[in-house]
C-alpha distance (Angstrom), angle and dihedral (degrees) to the residues before:
residue distance angle dihedral
M1 . . .
E2 3.80 . .
L3 3.81 119.3 .
T4 3.80 116.7 -124.7
C5 3.81 134.2 -169.8
E6 3.81 111.6 -99.4
D7 3.82 91.4 -143.3
C8 3.80 104.6 45.1
G9 3.81 105.2 9.7
A10 3.83 93.8 -122.5
P11 3.81 115.7 150.3
I12 3.82 115.5 -100.5
P13 3.83 115.9 -140.5
S14 3.79 105.6 -113.9
D15 3.77 146.1 150.7
S16 3.78 134.7 -159.6
C17 3.79 125.4 -86.5
D18 3.82 114.9 -115.5
K19 3.79 91.9 -138.7
C20 3.83 106.1 43.8
N21 3.83 100.8 12.4
N22 3.85 92.4 -131.6
Q23 3.82 120.4 134.2
A24 3.81 118.6 -95.4
P25 3.82 127.5 -175.5
L26 3.81 113.2 -101.4
W27 3.81 90.9 -119.6
A28 3.83 93.7 53.6
K29 3.80 115.4 111.4
F30 3.80 91.7 -162.8
C31 3.79 132.2 28.8
P32 3.83 108.9 -98.9
H33 3.82 89.7 -144.4
C34 3.82 105.0 47.7
G35 3.82 106.0 5.3
N36 3.82 94.8 -116.9
D37 3.85 113.8 163.1
L38 3.82 104.8 -107.0
A39 3.82 98.6 169.2
T40 3.81 94.1 69.3
R41 3.80 94.0 50.0
R42 3.79 92.7 46.8
S43 3.81 94.3 48.3
V44 3.82 90.7 51.2
A45 3.81 91.3 48.0
K46 3.79 91.3 48.0
S47 3.81 93.5 50.3
K48 3.81 91.0 49.6
S49 3.79 92.2 51.3
A50 3.82 96.6 44.6
R51 3.80 111.4 104.2
Q52 3.76 126.6 -172.9
L53 3.79 114.5 -144.0
C54 3.79 121.9 -140.1
S55 3.81 112.6 -90.2
D56 3.83 90.8 -131.6
E57 3.82 101.8 91.2
S58 3.81 92.4 -151.6
C59 3.84 92.3 56.1
I60 3.82 123.2 86.5
G61 3.82 95.9 -158.9
I62 3.77 131.5 111.7
I63 3.78 128.8 -137.6
G64 3.79 109.1 -98.1
P65 3.81 128.4 -145.9
D66 3.82 89.1 -88.5
G67 3.82 90.9 60.3
V68 3.82 94.3 -110.2
C69 3.82 128.3 113.9
T70 3.80 111.3 -101.9
E71 3.84 91.7 -138.6
C72 3.80 110.1 34.9
G73 3.82 103.0 16.5
R74 3.81 93.1 -123.8
R75 3.80 121.6 145.8
P76 3.82 117.6 -131.2
């Protein structure tokens, strides 16, 4: 179920809680239904999805966990 603004009816960006599966606004630190800590899960997910591109603009690689570009071997 999508969350909507009570005043204007606009959709509110949200995702589901891991614990109770109800929708919670993306800016919520805790689930408004069960109190589950959402900020920790979201910060871990964000850090896993963040990729650093190679500083050489002609390279298509990303910086790996060892701090070296996966394509050209350059350090940022």
